[in-house]
C-alpha positions, 0 to 999 in steps of 0.5 A, spaced: 536 531 472 543 533 470 544 542 469 545 546 474 539 550 473 535 543 474 538 543 481 538 549 483 529 549 481 529 543 485 533 546 491 528 552 490 522 548 490 524 544 496 525 550 500 518 552 498 515 545 500 519 543 506 522 550 509 516 555 507 511 550 508 512 545 513 517 549 517 523 544 517 530 548 518 533 550 512 540 546 515 536 539 515 532 540 508 539 541 504 544 536 507 551 533 505 547 527 502 545 531 496 551 531 493 551 523 492 543 523 490 540 521 484 535 527 483 528 527 478 525 534 476 518 535 474 517 541 470 511 543 467 509 546 459 513 553 461 519 549 464 517 551 471 519 546 476 513 542 480 516 536 483 522 533 485 525 527 489 532 524 491 535 517 491 540 515 495 546 510 493 543 506 499 536 506 496 533 511 501 528 516 497 526 522 500 525 530 498 519 528 495 516 534 494 510 537 489 508 544 488 502 547 492 498 548 486 500 542 482 498 537 488 492 532 486 494 531 479 499 524 479 505 528 480 508 525 486 506 518 482 510 520 476 516 522 481 515 516 485 515 511 479 521 515 476 525 514 482 523 506 482 526 506 475 533 509 477 533 504 483 532 498 478 537 501 474 542 501 479 540 494 481 537 497 488 533 491 490 530 494 497 528 501 497 526 505 504 524 511 506 521 515 512 513 517 509 510 523 513 503 520 515 499 524 511 503 521 504 503 514 506 498 512 502 501 515 496 507 510 498 503 504 499 500 504 492 507 503 490 508 497 494 512 500 500 510 497 507 510 500 513 514 498 519 516 500 526 513 506 530 511 513 528 517 518 530 518 525 529 523 528 524 524 536 524 518 536 528 513 532 523 511 525 524 514 519 519 514 512 519 519 508 516 517 504 509 520 499 505 519 496 499 522 489 496 523 489 488 521 482 486 521 478 492 518 477 498 519 478 506 517 475 512 511 477 516 513 476 523 507 479 527 501 484 527 504 490 525 508 487 519 501 484 517 497 490 517 502 494 514 502 488 508 495 488 507 495 496 507 499 496 501 496 490 498 489 494 497 492 500 496 496 498 490 491 493 487 488 496 480 481 493 480 481 486 484 482 484 491 481 477 493 481 475 501 480 469 503 479 467 511 475 464 516 472 469 520 476 476 517 481 475 522 479 479 528 485 484 530 488 484 522 482 486 518 478 490 523 484 494 524 483 501 523 488 502 518 486 496 513 478 498 514 481 505 511 485 502 506 479 497 504 474 504 504 479 508 500 479 502 494 472 502 494 470 509 493 476 511 488 471 510 483 475 505 478 470 500 478 474 495 483 471 489 486 473 485 492 471 478 493 471 476 500 471 468 501 470 465 508 470 459 511 465 460 516 460 465 515 457 463 521 462 466 526 460 473 523 453 472 525 454 473 532 458 479 533 460 486 530 464 485 523 467 492 521 468 489 514 461 486 513 458 493 515 463 496 509 461 491 505 453 492 506 454 500 505 458 498 498 454 492 495 456 494 488 464 493 490 464 487 496 461 480 494 462 475 500 461 468 499 462 462 503 466 455 501 461 449 500 465 443 499 468 439 504 475 439 501 474 447 501 473 447 508 479 443 509 483 449 507 487 451 513 490 457 511 489 465 509 490 470 503 490 476 501 492 478 493 491 483 489 491 484 481 498 488 481 503 483 484 501 483 491 499 478 496 500 476 504 499 469 505 499 464 511 499 458 512 495 457 518 489 462 519 489 463 526 496 466 525 499 472 522 505 469 520 507 468 513 510 472 507 508 477 503 510 481 496 508 487 493 512 486 486 511 479 485 506 479 479 507 471 476 505 468 483 499 474 485 496 471 478 498 463 480 494 465 487 488 468 483 488 463 479 487 458 485 482 462 488 477 463 482 475 456 481 473 456 489 470 462 489 465 460 483 463 453 487 462 457 493 455 460 495 453 467 496 453 469 504 446 472 503 445 471 511 450 477 511 447 482 507 441 482 512 445 483 518 441 489 522 449 492 523 
């Protein structure tokens, strides 16, 4: 976005979205950082501005706005991709942002991981999110594990693989993770979620929300249990997608491990290791019959 006219159009659009629609004070919406940022602008066939966003020198993405009558058409995704391309060109390996809660799924689809509590900015709840380009990051607590799991699931193109002893109570039954699984499963992309359990018997004695979701959507979810002694000896756990994202844990009973959302080569190796174990494992048909 290089012309004065483009910059003026972006500011008009931002004022419409943030000031008029959302009630953000004009003095907060247009700040001194604007002059140092790189901006992107989306226009329609008539040249009218329909979306905009900016990238700060420190890698912070912000002011992502789409005109009200053009939302739901992929413009926000296109703007975010353009901003990430600018960050890559500028050598920014880490990008970050404060997302309005209702927009978090957009950022998660592009590999951003939520962390920290929700905070109010200009009267609107936001959460901090970060993205590491081409690198893994440590997962040290449940909050980060949940954020990484949501990003891995929502960023998947058509496939998610999950290996767990007993679906890790506290993690995969977390409301944010369950909602991400449901959104992926009902997106209409022909996606599949393969769940490989170390101990299916552990799920027969209590309520398992993921199993309940799988029962409602059997064309998307498949559940198997490992069936050989070497496979039963696997001590870890993993969640991996077909778009470069994963969360791996060396010990299944702990959330600590590492995750990434932009490492496709390593994610492919994890899927390649998962596939033969899946093929020699038995379908957990008893879980399909649970009356839950």
